[in-house]
VMD Tcl script that builds the backbone (N, CA, C; Angstrom):
set m [mol new atoms 264]
animate dup $m
set s [atomselect $m all]
$s set {name element resname resid chain x y z} {
  {N N UNK 1 A 39.855 90.089 5.115}
  {CA C UNK 1 A 38.765 89.211 3.824}
  {C C UNK 1 A 40.186 89.183 2.736}
  {N N UNK 2 A 39.832 87.637 2.677}
  {CA C UNK 2 A 40.696 87.815 1.304}
  {C C UNK 2 A 40.880 88.094 0.048}
  {N N UNK 3 A 41.376 88.051 -0.720}
  {CA C UNK 3 A 41.304 89.160 -2.464}
  {C C UNK 3 A 39.941 88.640 -2.832}
  {N N UNK 4 A 40.085 88.819 -4.097}
  {CA C UNK 4 A 38.133 88.802 -4.552}
  {C C UNK 4 A 38.498 87.220 -5.395}
  {N N UNK 5 A 39.763 86.887 -5.554}
  {CA C UNK 5 A 40.382 85.893 -6.280}
  {C C UNK 5 A 40.064 84.473 -5.224}
  {N N UNK 6 A 40.036 84.889 -4.673}
  {CA C UNK 6 A 39.787 83.830 -3.183}
  {C C UNK 6 A 38.615 83.772 -3.340}
  {N N UNK 7 A 37.796 84.212 -3.089}
  {CA C UNK 7 A 35.955 84.070 -2.794}
  {C C UNK 7 A 35.646 83.666 -4.013}
  {N N UNK 8 A 35.611 82.765 -4.761}
  {CA C UNK 8 A 34.935 81.888 -5.883}
  {C C UNK 8 A 33.602 80.792 -5.494}
  {N N UNK 9 A 33.180 80.731 -6.046}
  {CA C UNK 9 A 31.954 80.319 -6.037}
  {C C UNK 9 A 31.900 79.156 -4.965}
  {N N UNK 10 A 32.889 77.911 -5.570}
  {CA C UNK 10 A 33.305 77.155 -4.339}
  {C C UNK 10 A 33.726 77.133 -3.245}
  {N N UNK 11 A 34.349 78.329 -3.122}
  {CA C UNK 11 A 35.176 78.154 -1.634}
  {C C UNK 11 A 34.692 78.831 -0.940}
  {N N UNK 12 A 33.700 79.744 -0.978}
  {CA C UNK 12 A 32.520 81.187 -0.271}
  {C C UNK 12 A 31.379 80.527 -0.068}
  {N N UNK 13 A 30.727 79.871 -1.199}
  {CA C UNK 13 A 29.171 80.023 -0.853}
  {C C UNK 13 A 29.058 78.241 -0.524}
  {N N UNK 14 A 28.239 77.938 0.333}
  {CA C UNK 14 A 28.192 76.946 0.758}
  {C C UNK 14 A 26.620 76.558 0.615}
  {N N UNK 15 A 26.081 75.713 0.813}
  {CA C UNK 15 A 24.312 75.224 0.580}
  {C C UNK 15 A 24.665 74.928 2.579}
  {N N UNK 16 A 23.770 75.637 3.056}
  {CA C UNK 16 A 22.614 75.060 4.308}
  {C C UNK 16 A 21.494 75.049 4.150}
  {N N UNK 17 A 20.815 73.423 4.941}
  {CA C UNK 17 A 19.626 73.973 5.209}
  {C C UNK 17 A 19.634 74.196 6.622}
  {N N UNK 18 A 18.154 75.083 6.373}
  {CA C UNK 18 A 17.838 75.565 7.281}
  {C C UNK 18 A 17.084 75.439 8.266}
  {N N UNK 19 A 15.958 75.458 9.460}
  {CA C UNK 19 A 15.058 75.075 10.002}
  {C C UNK 19 A 13.963 74.778 9.564}
  {N N UNK 20 A 13.636 75.567 8.810}
  {CA C UNK 20 A 12.548 75.112 7.769}
  {C C UNK 20 A 12.295 74.350 6.400}
  {N N UNK 21 A 13.289 73.322 6.539}
  {CA C UNK 21 A 13.923 72.341 5.511}
  {C C UNK 21 A 14.376 73.145 3.977}
  {N N UNK 22 A 14.769 74.145 3.896}
  {CA C UNK 22 A 14.386 74.682 2.355}
  {C C UNK 22 A 16.205 75.189 2.343}
  {N N UNK 23 A 17.143 74.805 1.238}
  {CA C UNK 23 A 18.466 74.957 1.180}
  {C C UNK 23 A 18.284 76.502 0.635}
  {N N UNK 24 A 19.728 77.032 1.673}
  {CA C UNK 24 A 19.641 78.445 1.192}
  {C C UNK 24 A 21.616 78.103 0.858}
  {N N UNK 25 A 22.225 79.283 0.138}
  {CA C UNK 25 A 23.239 79.694 -0.271}
  {C C UNK 25 A 23.711 80.156 0.620}
  {N N UNK 26 A 24.383 80.193 1.292}
  {CA C UNK 26 A 25.920 81.237 2.448}
  {C C UNK 26 A 26.273 81.488 2.146}
  {N N UNK 27 A 27.029 82.297 2.693}
  {CA C UNK 27 A 28.241 83.066 2.323}
  {C C UNK 27 A 29.352 82.570 3.048}
  {N N UNK 28 A 30.153 82.343 3.362}
  {CA C UNK 28 A 31.609 82.020 4.487}
  {C C UNK 28 A 32.402 83.147 4.334}
  {N N UNK 29 A 33.157 83.722 5.716}
  {CA C UNK 29 A 33.493 84.697 6.087}
  {C C UNK 29 A 34.977 83.952 6.388}
  {N N UNK 30 A 36.639 84.137 5.842}
  {CA C UNK 30 A 37.393 84.269 5.818}
  {C C UNK 30 A 38.408 85.192 6.919}
  {N N UNK 31 A 38.865 84.644 7.366}
  {CA C UNK 31 A 39.136 85.026 8.490}
  {C C UNK 31 A 41.030 85.301 8.051}
  {N N UNK 32 A 41.678 86.372 8.632}
  {CA C UNK 32 A 43.436 86.478 8.698}
  {C C UNK 32 A 43.732 85.083 10.207}
  {N N UNK 33 A 44.985 84.830 9.453}
  {CA C UNK 33 A 45.169 83.872 10.944}
  {C C UNK 33 A 45.767 84.821 11.556}
  {N N UNK 34 A 45.674 83.783 13.553}
  {CA C UNK 34 A 45.896 85.050 14.384}
  {C C UNK 34 A 47.275 85.507 13.774}
  {N N UNK 35 A 48.229 84.679 14.047}
  {CA C UNK 35 A 49.607 84.889 13.843}
  {C C UNK 35 A 50.431 83.776 14.869}
  {N N UNK 36 A 51.400 83.558 14.575}
  {CA C UNK 36 A 52.327 82.093 15.287}
  {C C UNK 36 A 53.826 83.351 16.186}
  {N N UNK 37 A 54.144 82.151 17.351}
  {CA C UNK 37 A 55.158 82.762 18.411}
  {C C UNK 37 A 56.291 82.489 17.670}
  {N N UNK 38 A 57.044 83.454 17.099}
  {CA C UNK 38 A 58.857 84.233 16.833}
  {C C UNK 38 A 59.421 83.077 17.139}
  {N N UNK 39 A 59.190 82.364 18.376}
  {CA C UNK 39 A 60.527 81.341 19.058}
  {C C UNK 39 A 59.230 79.868 19.428}
  {N N UNK 40 A 58.570 79.739 19.736}
  {CA C UNK 40 A 58.513 78.463 19.650}
  {C C UNK 40 A 57.207 78.092 19.120}
  {N N UNK 41 A 56.655 78.849 17.692}
  {CA C UNK 41 A 55.860 78.276 17.052}
  {C C UNK 41 A 54.794 78.030 17.211}
  {N N UNK 42 A 54.245 78.147 18.146}
  {CA C UNK 42 A 52.694 78.379 18.909}
  {C C UNK 42 A 51.798 79.615 18.795}
  {N N UNK 43 A 50.246 78.421 18.048}
  {CA C UNK 43 A 49.783 80.211 17.777}
  {C C UNK 43 A 49.980 81.307 18.993}
  {N N UNK 44 A 49.385 82.453 18.627}
  {CA C UNK 44 A 49.160 83.278 19.437}
  {C C UNK 44 A 47.905 83.775 19.888}
  {N N UNK 45 A 47.822 84.199 21.538}
  {CA C UNK 45 A 46.406 84.715 21.353}
  {C C UNK 45 A 46.190 85.664 21.561}
  {N N UNK 46 A 45.565 86.419 20.408}
  {CA C UNK 46 A 45.786 87.863 19.972}
  {C C UNK 46 A 44.081 88.189 19.862}
  {N N UNK 47 A 43.881 89.591 19.970}
  {CA C UNK 47 A 42.571 90.475 20.011}
  {C C UNK 47 A 42.076 89.843 18.606}
  {N N UNK 48 A 40.291 89.337 18.596}
  {CA C UNK 48 A 39.885 89.955 18.438}
  {C C UNK 48 A 39.879 90.843 16.865}
  {N N UNK 49 A 40.065 92.047 17.002}
  {CA C UNK 49 A 40.387 92.618 15.954}
  {C C UNK 49 A 40.806 92.575 15.464}
  {N N UNK 50 A 42.435 91.967 15.673}
  {CA C UNK 50 A 43.288 91.620 14.724}
  {C C UNK 50 A 43.059 90.382 13.476}
  {N N UNK 51 A 42.616 89.773 14.212}
  {CA C UNK 51 A 41.451 88.290 13.244}
  {C C UNK 51 A 41.056 88.840 12.401}
  {N N UNK 52 A 39.536 89.580 12.442}
  {CA C UNK 52 A 38.640 89.772 11.574}
  {C C UNK 52 A 39.172 90.527 10.883}
  {N N UNK 53 A 37.957 90.854 9.920}
  {CA C UNK 53 A 38.583 91.968 8.513}
  {C C UNK 53 A 38.251 93.852 9.846}
  {N N UNK 54 A 37.981 93.654 10.505}
  {CA C UNK 54 A 38.204 95.380 10.998}
  {C C UNK 54 A 39.438 95.554 11.412}
  {N N UNK 55 A 40.330 94.859 11.410}
  {CA C UNK 55 A 41.596 94.567 11.102}
  {C C UNK 55 A 42.890 96.523 10.270}
  {N N UNK 56 A 41.701 96.692 9.405}
  {CA C UNK 56 A 42.258 97.680 8.563}
  {C C UNK 56 A 41.926 99.242 9.694}
  {N N UNK 57 A 40.209 99.687 10.540}
  {CA C UNK 57 A 40.000 100.434 11.344}
  {C C UNK 57 A 40.637 100.344 12.260}
  {N N UNK 58 A 41.308 98.850 12.638}
  {CA C UNK 58 A 41.876 99.533 14.511}
  {C C UNK 58 A 42.625 99.511 14.405}
  {N N UNK 59 A 43.014 100.206 15.373}
  {CA C UNK 59 A 44.130 100.651 15.532}
  {C C UNK 59 A 45.221 99.679 16.403}
  {N N UNK 60 A 46.544 100.635 16.175}
  {CA C UNK 60 A 47.811 99.465 15.915}
  {C C UNK 60 A 47.523 99.154 17.967}
  {N N UNK 61 A 46.917 99.048 18.542}
  {CA C UNK 61 A 47.131 98.748 19.882}
  {C C UNK 61 A 45.691 97.666 20.214}
  {N N UNK 62 A 45.115 98.079 19.280}
  {CA C UNK 62 A 44.025 97.052 19.254}
  {C C UNK 62 A 44.512 95.946 18.693}
  {N N UNK 63 A 44.876 95.385 18.087}
  {CA C UNK 63 A 45.476 94.814 17.447}
  {C C UNK 63 A 46.087 93.567 17.702}
  {N N UNK 64 A 47.204 93.972 18.540}
  {CA C UNK 64 A 47.969 93.201 19.298}
  {C C UNK 64 A 48.456 93.516 20.553}
  {N N UNK 65 A 48.588 93.149 22.135}
  {CA C UNK 65 A 48.652 92.853 23.265}
  {C C UNK 65 A 50.100 93.722 23.368}
  {N N UNK 66 A 49.269 94.755 23.865}
  {CA C UNK 66 A 50.712 95.951 24.932}
  {C C UNK 66 A 51.676 95.844 26.248}
  {N N UNK 67 A 52.525 94.688 25.504}
  {CA C UNK 67 A 53.446 94.521 26.298}
  {C C UNK 67 A 54.843 94.312 24.974}
  {N N UNK 68 A 56.035 94.843 25.706}
  {CA C UNK 68 A 57.485 94.755 24.619}
  {C C UNK 68 A 56.930 92.886 23.665}
  {N N UNK 69 A 57.319 92.663 23.037}
  {CA C UNK 69 A 57.381 91.829 21.894}
  {C C UNK 69 A 56.072 91.699 22.116}
  {N N UNK 70 A 55.201 92.028 21.626}
  {CA C UNK 70 A 53.167 91.834 21.773}
  {C C UNK 70 A 53.203 91.661 20.234}
  {N N UNK 71 A 52.440 90.166 20.166}
  {CA C UNK 71 A 52.041 90.195 18.453}
  {C C UNK 71 A 53.273 89.240 18.224}
  {N N UNK 72 A 54.349 89.719 18.537}
  {CA C UNK 72 A 55.254 88.193 17.719}
  {C C UNK 72 A 55.250 87.395 18.534}
  {N N UNK 73 A 55.927 87.663 19.664}
  {CA C UNK 73 A 56.668 85.926 20.906}
  {C C UNK 73 A 55.270 86.039 21.714}
  {N N UNK 74 A 55.064 84.883 21.631}
  {CA C UNK 74 A 54.093 84.454 23.526}
  {C C UNK 74 A 54.433 85.066 24.303}
  {N N UNK 75 A 53.615 85.292 25.934}
  {CA C UNK 75 A 54.090 85.360 27.028}
  {C C UNK 75 A 54.785 84.456 27.723}
  {N N UNK 76 A 54.825 83.580 27.806}
  {CA C UNK 76 A 55.669 82.356 27.838}
  {C C UNK 76 A 57.370 82.178 27.680}
  {N N UNK 77 A 57.050 82.999 26.637}
  {CA C UNK 77 A 58.748 82.919 25.476}
  {C C UNK 77 A 59.081 83.656 26.218}
  {N N UNK 78 A 58.625 84.987 25.813}
  {CA C UNK 78 A 59.040 86.131 26.450}
  {C C UNK 78 A 59.071 86.213 28.161}
  {N N UNK 79 A 58.754 85.910 28.789}
  {CA C UNK 79 A 59.202 85.894 30.166}
  {C C UNK 79 A 60.211 84.643 30.425}
  {N N UNK 80 A 60.531 83.398 29.523}
  {CA C UNK 80 A 61.368 82.866 29.848}
  {C C UNK 80 A 62.634 83.866 29.477}
  {N N UNK 81 A 62.312 84.556 28.256}
  {CA C UNK 81 A 63.602 84.697 27.745}
  {C C UNK 81 A 64.458 86.720 28.371}
  {N N UNK 82 A 62.808 86.849 29.687}
  {CA C UNK 82 A 63.276 88.565 30.088}
  {C C UNK 82 A 64.068 87.321 31.082}
  {N N UNK 83 A 64.062 86.507 31.984}
  {CA C UNK 83 A 65.012 85.678 33.010}
  {C C UNK 83 A 66.105 85.300 32.856}
  {N N UNK 84 A 66.474 84.826 31.485}
  {CA C UNK 84 A 67.841 83.787 30.644}
  {C C UNK 84 A 68.383 85.618 30.714}
  {N N UNK 85 A 67.481 86.773 30.179}
  {CA C UNK 85 A 69.013 88.278 30.486}
  {C C UNK 85 A 69.357 88.388 31.467}
  {N N UNK 86 A 68.535 88.799 32.871}
  {CA C UNK 86 A 68.755 88.979 34.071}
  {C C UNK 86 A 70.001 88.638 34.751}
  {N N UNK 87 A 69.614 86.965 34.363}
  {CA C UNK 87 A 70.161 85.646 34.979}
  {C C UNK 87 A 71.998 85.709 34.237}
  {N N UNK 88 A 72.375 86.323 32.964}
  {CA C UNK 88 A 73.489 86.098 32.294}
  {C C UNK 88 A 74.003 87.568 32.978}
}
mol reanalyze $m
mol bondsrecalc $m
mol representation Tube
mol addrep $m
């Protein structure tokens, strides 16, 4: 969840039209960015708990993949790096 200062009325509250035709104010949720690979710069596929506001209550193993460099490096980059080290 963002800082309270970021949830100003213009950012968080949006007018939406319901199926009945009424205009209703709906509050928008902001989530953290999923993460970026340190080598390739591509977005990481992270578990949903790491993106949502539940990240404080979730354990560390639920927030990132359980593998070496999980949550930092993408699987493709990790596989490439391991094979490169084995060949040297």
